[in-house]
C-alpha positions in Angstrom: 48.0 -128.5 -13.9 51.4 -127.8 -16.1 49.6 -127.9 -19.5 47.6 -124.9 -17.5 50.1 -123.2 -16.5 52.6 -123.2 -19.6 49.3 -122.1 -21.6 49.4 -118.9 -19.0 53.3 -118.0 -19.6 52.5 -118.1 -23.2 49.6 -115.5 -22.8 51.4 -113.4 -20.7 54.1 -113.3 -22.6 52.3 -112.4 -26.2 51.2 -109.2 -24.0 52.9 -105.6 -24.8 54.3 -103.9 -21.6 52.1 -100.6 -20.8 53.7 -97.4 -21.4 54.3 -95.2 -18.7 53.0 -92.2 -20.4 50.8 -89.8 -17.8 47.0 -89.1 -18.5 47.2 -85.5 -18.4 49.5 -83.0 -20.3 49.3 -80.3 -17.4 49.7 -77.5 -17.7 49.4 -77.8 -21.3 46.4 -79.9 -21.2 43.4 -77.6 -22.8 40.1 -78.8 -20.7 42.5 -78.4 -17.4 43.1 -74.9 -18.9 39.3 -74.2 -20.0 38.6 -75.6 -16.3 40.7 -72.6 -14.8 39.8 -69.5 -17.0 36.2 -70.6 -16.2 36.7 -70.8 -12.6 39.0 -67.0 -12.9 35.6 -65.7 -14.6 33.6 -67.1 -12.2 35.5 -65.4 -9.9 35.8 -62.0 -11.1 32.2 -62.4 -12.2 31.5 -63.1 -8.0 33.5 -60.1 -7.2 31.9 -57.3 -9.6 28.5 -58.7 -8.6 29.5 -58.4 -4.8 30.7 -55.1 -5.9 27.3 -54.0 -7.2 25.8 -55.2 -4.0 28.2 -53.1 -1.3 27.3 -50.3 -3.6 23.8 -50.8 -3.9 23.7 -50.9 -0.2 25.4 -47.9 0.0 23.5 -46.2 -2.1 20.3 -47.6 0.0 21.4 -46.5 2.9 22.2 -42.9 1.4 19.0 -42.7 0.2 17.4 -43.8 3.0 19.4 -41.0 4.9 18.0 -38.1 2.3 14.9 -39.3 3.1 15.0 -39.2 6.9 16.4 -35.6 6.3 14.1 -34.4 4.1 11.2 -35.4 5.9 12.9 -33.9 9.2 13.3 -31.0 6.9 9.1 -30.8 5.7 7.8 -32.1 9.0 10.3 -31.0 11.6 10.4 -27.8 13.8 11.8 -25.3 11.7 11.6 -21.2 11.2 11.7 -21.5 7.3 9.9 -24.6 6.2 11.5 -26.4 3.0 9.3 -26.6 0.0 9.3 -30.0 -2.1 9.8 -28.1 -5.2 13.5 -26.9 -4.1 14.1 -29.8 -2.3 16.6 -30.6 -5.4 18.7 -27.7 -5.5 22.1 -27.7 -4.5 23.2 -27.0 -0.8 25.1 -24.1 -0.2 28.6 -25.9 -0.4 28.1 -25.8 -4.0 26.3 -23.6 -7.0 22.8 -23.3 -6.8 21.4 -23.6 -10.8 18.1 -21.6 -11.4 15.5 -24.9 -12.2 14.9 -25.2 -15.7 11.5 -24.0 -17.4 9.0 -26.4 -18.0 7.8 -24.9 -20.8 7.9 -27.5 -23.9 9.3 -27.1 -27.5 8.5 -23.7 -28.6 8.0 -25.2 -32.0 4.9 -27.3 -30.6 3.6 -25.4 -28.0 0.4 -23.4 -28.6 1.0 -19.4 -29.1 0.8 -17.9 -25.3 -1.8 -15.8 -24.7 -0.3 -11.9 -23.8 -0.9 -11.4 -19.7 -2.4 -8.6 -18.6 -0.6 -6.6 -17.1 -1.8 -6.3 -13.1 -3.9 -3.2 -12.1 -5.9 -0.2 -13.7 -5.0 -0.9 -17.9 -4.0 2.1 -20.1 -6.7 4.8 -20.8 -8.6 3.5 -17.8 -10.5 6.9 -16.1 -10.2 6.1 -12.7 -13.1 6.5 -9.7 -11.9 9.5 -8.4 -11.0 11.0 -5.1 -14.1 9.0 -3.3 -14.9 9.7 0.6 -16.1 7.0 2.4 -19.9 7.8 4.1 -19.9 5.5 6.9 -17.0 5.9 9.0 -16.9 8.2 12.1 -15.8 11.6 11.7 -13.5 13.7 13.9 -13.3 17.2 13.5 -10.1 19.1 14.0 -9.6 23.1 14.4 -7.1 24.5 13.3 -6.7 27.9 14.4 -4.7 30.6 12.5 -1.8 31.7 14.7 -1.8 35.1 16.6 0.4 36.8 15.1 -0.7 36.1 11.3 -4.2 37.6 12.6 -3.1 41.3 12.1 -2.5 43.2 9.4 1.5 43.4 8.4 0.9 47.2 7.6 -1.2 48.6 10.3 -1.4 46.0 12.8 -4.9 45.9 13.0 -6.3 42.5 13.7 -8.5 40.1 11.5 -11.9 39.4 12.8 -13.3 36.1 12.8 -15.5 34.6 10.5 -18.0 31.9 10.4 -16.2 30.5 7.1 -14.2 27.6 7.3 -11.9 25.4 4.6 -12.6 21.8 5.1 -11.0 18.9 3.8 -11.0 15.3 4.4 -8.4 12.4 4.9 -8.6 8.5 5.7 -6.9 8.3 9.2 -6.1 5.5 11.9 -6.7 5.1 15.3 -7.5 2.1 16.6 -9.8 2.0 14.1 -10.5 3.8 10.7 -12.2 7.0 11.0 -12.4 10.0 9.0 -10.2 13.3 10.2 -11.9 16.0 8.9 -9.5 19.2 8.7 -11.3 22.5 9.6 -9.2 25.9 8.6 -10.4 28.8 10.2 -11.0 32.0 8.0 -10.5 35.5 9.2 -11.3 38.9 7.1 -9.4 41.7 7.6 -10.8 44.9 9.5 -8.8 47.7 7.4 -8.2 49.2 4.5 -4.5 48.1 3.8 -3.0 46.3 0.8 -2.9 42.5 1.6 -5.7 39.8 1.6 -8.7 40.4 2.2 -9.3 36.9 3.8 -6.9 34.4 5.4 -7.2 30.9 6.0 -5.4 28.9 8.7 -2.5 27.1 6.9 -2.8 23.4 5.5 -1.1 21.1 7.2 1.5 19.6 5.8 1.1 16.4 3.2 3.2 14.3 1.7 0.8 13.2 -1.0 -0.7 16.7 -2.3 -4.7 15.9 -1.7 -3.9 12.4 -0.9 -7.1 10.4 0.5 -5.0 8.6 3.4 -3.0 10.7 5.9 0.7 9.8 6.4 0.1 7.9 9.8 -2.6 5.7 7.8 0.3 4.6 4.9 3.2 4.2 7.5 0.8 2.0 9.8 0.0 -0.2 7.1 3.9 -0.5 5.7 5.1 -1.3 8.9 1.9 -3.6 9.3 3.5 -5.3 5.8 7.2 -5.1 6.4 7.7 -5.3 9.9 4.6 -7.3 11.0 4.6 -9.3 7.9 0.7 -8.7 7.4 0.0 -9.4 3.5 -1.9 -6.2 2.3 -4.8 -7.9 1.0 -5.2 -8.9 4.5 -5.4 -5.5 5.8 -7.6 -4.7 3.6 -10.4 -7.5 4.5 -10.0 -6.3 8.4 -10.8 -2.5 7.0 -13.7 -4.0 5.4 -15.1 -4.9 8.9 -14.7 -1.5 9.6 -16.7 0.0 6.8 -14.3 1.1 4.5 -13.9 -0.4 1.1 -10.4 -0.3 -0.5 -8.3 -1.3 -3.2 -5.0 -2.9 -2.9 -3.7 -0.8 -5.8 -4.7 2.5 -4.1 -2.4 1.9 -1.7 0.6 0.4 -4.1 0.5 3.3 -5.8 0.7 5.5 -2.6 4.2 3.2 -1.8 5.1 4.1 -5.0 4.8 8.0 -3.7 6.6 7.1 -0.8 9.1 5.2 -2.4 10.5 8.3 -3.6 11.6 9.9 -0.5 13.3 6.9 0.8 15.6 6.3 -1.8 17.8 9.0 -0.5 17.8 7.3 2.9 18.0 3.9 1.7 21.2 5.4 0.1 22.6 6.8 2.8 22.1 3.4 4.8 24.1 1.4 2.0 27.1 3.7 1.8 27.2 3.7 5.9 27.1 0.0 5.9 30.1 -0.1 3.8 32.3 2.3 5.6 31.9 -0.4 8.5 34.7 -2.8 9.4 32.6 -6.1 10.2 28.9 -7.3 8.7 26.9 -10.6 9.1 25.6 -11.5 5.5 23.4 -14.0 4.2 20.5 -14.7 1.8 17.6 -16.2 0.9 15.1 -16.6 -2.0 12.1 -14.1 -2.9 9.8 -14.1 -5.3 9.5 -11.2 -7.9 6.2 -12.4 -10.0 7.5 -10.3 -13.0 9.2 -11.3 -16.6 12.4 -9.7 -16.4 14.9 -10.2 -19.9 17.6 -12.8 -19.5 16.3 -14.3 -16.7 13.7 -17.5 -16.6 11.3 -18.2 -13.6 10.4 -15.8 -10.7 12.7 -16.8 -7.9 15.0 -13.9 -6.8 17.1 -13.5 -3.7 17.0 -11.2 -0.9 20.4 -10.6 1.0 21.0 -8.9 3.9 24.1 -6.7 5.4 24.4 -6.6 8.9 26.9 -3.8 10.5 26.8 -1.9 13.9 24.7 0.2 12.7 22.4 -0.1 9.8 20.6 -3.2 8.6 20.7 -3.5 4.8 18.4 -5.4 2.2 19.2 -5.8 -1.5 17.3 -7.6 -3.9 18.5 -9.2 -6.9 17.5 -11.6 -9.5 20.6 -13.7 -9.0 22.6 -15.3 -6.1 26.0 -14.8 -7.8 29.3 -13.4 -6.6 28.1 -10.1 -7.7 26.2 -9.3 -5.2 28.5 -8.9 -2.3 31.0 -7.8 -5.0 28.9 -5.2 -5.9 27.6 -4.0 -2.3 31.0 -3.9 -0.6 33.1 -2.5 -3.6 36.9 -2.2 -4.0 37.4 0.1 -0.6 35.4 -2.2 1.7 38.1 -3.5 4.4 36.6 -6.1 7.5 35.4 -9.4 8.7 32.0 -10.8 7.4 30.4 -13.6 9.1 29.1 -15.9 6.4 27.8 -19.5 5.8 29.8 -21.6 3.1 27.9 -20.3 0.1 30.9 -19.9 -2.3 29.9 -16.5 -3.8 31.6 -15.3 -1.3 34.7 -16.6 -1.5 35.3 -13.8 -4.4 35.8 -11.4 -0.9 39.0 -13.8 -0.4 41.9 -11.3 -0.3 39.5 -8.4 0.7 37.3 -9.3 3.4 38.5 -12.2 6.2 35.5 -14.7 5.7 34.2 -16.3 9.5 32.0 -19.4 8.9 29.5 -20.5 10.7 30.1 -23.4 13.2 26.2 -23.9 13.8 26.2 -24.8 10.4 29.1 -27.3 10.7 27.4 -28.9 13.7 24.1 -28.9 11.5 26.0 -31.4 9.4 26.8 -33.5 12.1 23.0 -33.3 13.0 21.6 -34.7 9.7 24.6 -37.2 9.9 22.8 -38.8 12.4 20.0 -38.1 11.6 20.3 -39.7 8.1 22.5 -42.8 9.4 21.7 -44.1 12.9 25.0 -46.5 12.9 27.0 -42.4 13.0 24.9 -41.3 16.3 28.0 -41.8 18.9 30.3 -40.4 16.0 28.3 -37.5 15.3 27.4 -36.9 19.3 30.9 -36.7 20.0 31.6 -33.8 17.6 28.6 -32.0 18.4 29.8 -32.3 22.1 33.4 -31.1 21.2 31.4 -27.7 19.1 29.6 -26.8 22.4 32.3 -27.3 24.6 34.2 -24.8 21.6 31.8 -22.4 22.0 31.0 -22.5 25.7 34.9 -22.1 26.0 34.9 -18.7 23.9 32.0 -17.5 25.3 33.9 -17.1 28.4 36.8 -16.1 26.9 35.1 -13.5 25.5 33.4 -12.5 29.0 36.8 -11.7 30.0 38.5 -9.5 27.4 38.6 -6.8 30.0 40.9 -8.7 32.3 44.3 -9.5 30.7 45.2 -13.0 33.0 42.0 -14.6 32.7 41.5 -14.0 29.0 45.0 -15.4 28.3 44.2 -18.6 30.1 40.8 -18.7 28.1 42.7 -18.4 25.1 45.3 -21.1 25.8 42.1 -23.0 26.6 40.5 -22.4 23.1 43.4 -23.0 21.2 44.0 -26.3 22.9 40.6 -27.2 22.3 41.0 -26.6 17.9 43.8 -28.4 18.2 42.3 -31.5 20.0 39.4 -31.2 17.4 41.8 -30.4 14.2 44.0 -33.5 15.4 40.6 -36.1 15.7 40.0 -34.7 12.4 43.1 -35.7 10.6 43.4 -39.6 12.2 39.8 -39.7 10.9 39.9 -39.0 7.7 42.4 -41.8 7.2 40.3 -44.7 8.1 39.0 -46.9 5.4 35.9 -47.9 7.5 34.7 -44.2 6.8 31.1 -43.6 5.2 30.9 -41.8 2.1 29.0 -38.7 4.4 31.4 -38.9 7.1 34.1 -38.4 4.3 32.5 -35.2 2.9 31.8 -33.8 6.2 35.5 -34.1 7.6 37.1 -32.7 4.2 35.1 -29.9 4.5 35.8 -29.5 8.2 39.6 -29.8 6.4 38.9 -27.4 3.6 37.5 -24.5 5.2 39.7 -24.7 9.0 41.2 -21.8 8.2 37.8 -19.6 8.1 36.5 -21.6 10.8 39.0 -20.1 13.0 39.4 -16.1 12.2 37.4 -15.3 15.7 40.2 -17.1 17.2 42.3 -14.0 16.8 39.3 -11.5 16.9 37.5 -12.0 20.5 35.0 -9.7 19.1 33.9 -11.7 16.2 31.8 -14.4 16.9 31.8 -18.4 15.6 28.3 -18.3 14.3 25.9 -16.2 11.4 22.8 -15.7 13.7 22.8 -12.0 13.5 22.2 -12.4 9.5 19.7 -15.4 9.8 17.8 -13.4 12.5 17.5 -10.1 9.9 15.9 -12.5 7.5 13.4 -14.3 9.4 10.7 -11.8 9.4 11.0 -11.1 5.3 10.9 -15.3 5.3 7.8 -15.3 7.1 6.5 -12.7 4.8 7.3 -14.3 1.6 5.6 -17.3 3.3 2.7 -15.0 4.0 2.3 -12.9 0.5 4.8 -15.0 -1.6 6.9 -12.1 -2.7 6.1 -9.1 -5.2 4.6 -8.7 -8.2 6.5 -6.2 -9.5 10.3 -5.3 -9.6 9.3 -1.7 -8.8 7.2 -3.3 -5.4 10.3 -5.6 -4.8 12.9 -2.7 -4.1 9.8 -0.9 -2.2 10.3 -4.3 0.0 14.0 -3.8 0.3 14.1 -0.3 1.6 11.4 -0.7 4.0 13.0 -3.6 5.2 16.1 -2.0 5.6 14.6 1.5 7.3 12.6 -0.2 9.6 15.0 -3.0 11.1 17.6 -0.4 11.2 15.3 1.4 13.2 14.9 -1.4 15.7 18.7 -2.0 15.8 19.1 1.3 17.2 16.6 1.3 19.8 13.9 3.2 18.4 10.3 2.2 17.3 10.0 1.4 13.5 6.9 2.9 13.1 7.3 6.5 14.9 10.6 6.4 13.2 9.3 5.9 9.7 6.4 8.9 10.4 9.1 11.1 12.2 11.1 11.1 8.3 8.1 11.4 6.1 6.9 14.1 8.3 10.0 16.1 7.8 9.8 15.3 3.9 6.3 16.5 4.1 7.4 19.9 5.9 10.4 20.4 3.2 8.2 19.3 0.2 10.9 17.3 -0.4 13.3 14.5 0.8 16.5 16.6 2.4 18.9 17.2 -0.3 22.4 18.5 1.6 24.5 15.5 3.4 24.6 17.2 6.8 20.5 17.3 6.6 20.2 13.8 5.7 23.0 12.4 8.8 20.8 13.9 11.0 17.4 11.8 10.6 20.2 8.2 10.3 18.6 6.8 13.3 22.1 7.0 15.3 22.1 10.2 15.1 19.2 11.3 16.5 19.5 13.3 19.5 17.7 15.1 22.5 14.0 14.8 22.8 13.6 13.6 19.4 15.4 10.3 20.4 13.5 10.4 23.7 9.7 10.5 21.8 11.3 7.7 19.3 12.3 5.6 21.6 11.3 1.5 21.4 9.9 1.3 24.9 10.5 -2.4 26.5 6.9 -4.1 26.6 5.0 -1.9 23.8 7.4 -2.6 20.5 5.1 -2.1 17.8 
């Protein structure tokens, strides 16, 4: 036992003492440092992936909102349906660019066949003045005035003859008829110098030897540019009544009439420029004609509605030069417009009152696109409705100073409340991108949205201009536009004259006929400014105005 203990003690004494050196030299340990770097990279990659997922979710949410809005544009109730090919265009808050041409590189494309012009070709002999044979005939007897049936030298009367001078024109009286003009003749019964036979005078004609009566042509113009019925559809209707006619024949008559409308149209523009308040808007209009320097067939129809006149201007572009050219350098006043950037060129010359209904539309589209924003959007929509109701009450009591002052204070208080809420919400970090965009737009345009506060007669919206364009939008959907620049200008003139007549309480068909009949009697358009001024819708007075008034319940 002792021997074993001695051996054990000897063995322990032979072992070297363990060193107290640590197993890891952290932080200089290579493996641990590598592991830390790897963990850091994994954390960064995880954060990056998390951000990508968040961006993807936000993008999906945005696309879903756009899809819902586009479906609403396509299938929802609207006075002007959106076309799928136009959905990629920028909104009016930005710049709209003409769509690029779909044509391929000219170097590898097949040579294009020269496009044949519409209508009769050069050298065509024509068909002559063809009188329809199957229409009912109505005779109109023109008697020689009594003062003309006596010899100017001796005073003896002319005796009646059985001879007449006949001419036929196409007229419209709740159906197409032939109107035969029977002009009586008379022979003198004396030996004095002068014509032996005289004939009843011709009725005045705007188009010499024209096939159609002026009533018929005016009716056709009103049907197309007031009721927006395509010309081909009218022709099909007349075919049912036995009248075979070509569209080119009518458009040729429109071309002749257009020369008489030009000075009246120019006077409407001049009158509009002299006003101090306008509603301005624009819409696309197709003109299927090649124009140097322009790609595609999309033109723009602008409307400028003032107190007395409604003027339409057709232009190849939707640029700031159009309103700048229309108003010139001398016009001053206030314009109701939307947020399209082209109108900014008038700042300093005009005050811009932006449309609150377009602002409301932003919130409506936001809640339709993202259901999570419904409460937020509805709250703003309620505020806008309250603002408009207060303003309506303020406008209604303009002639009562005390009540007006109360409503003015209430209006300003509502605006201050909305401005404070706008600023507070802009600071939130939880806003969706669409919320940020709408709030920034509100803040940026606030000064132009509140012009009406100091001008009680200025409305908060631009409904007047949009209503003026509604008929043109219906026409664009019905007959797509025009096939020539000349036809487009005739459309703008016709729309301007007819809408201005209605704006001043006149029957548009009766007014246009009244003006063109005066031109027919003169053989030309009035030349002197005072003569022209008497034909402006607001200057017609007395029995003429009574005859031209737009009867309630009997509007054409």
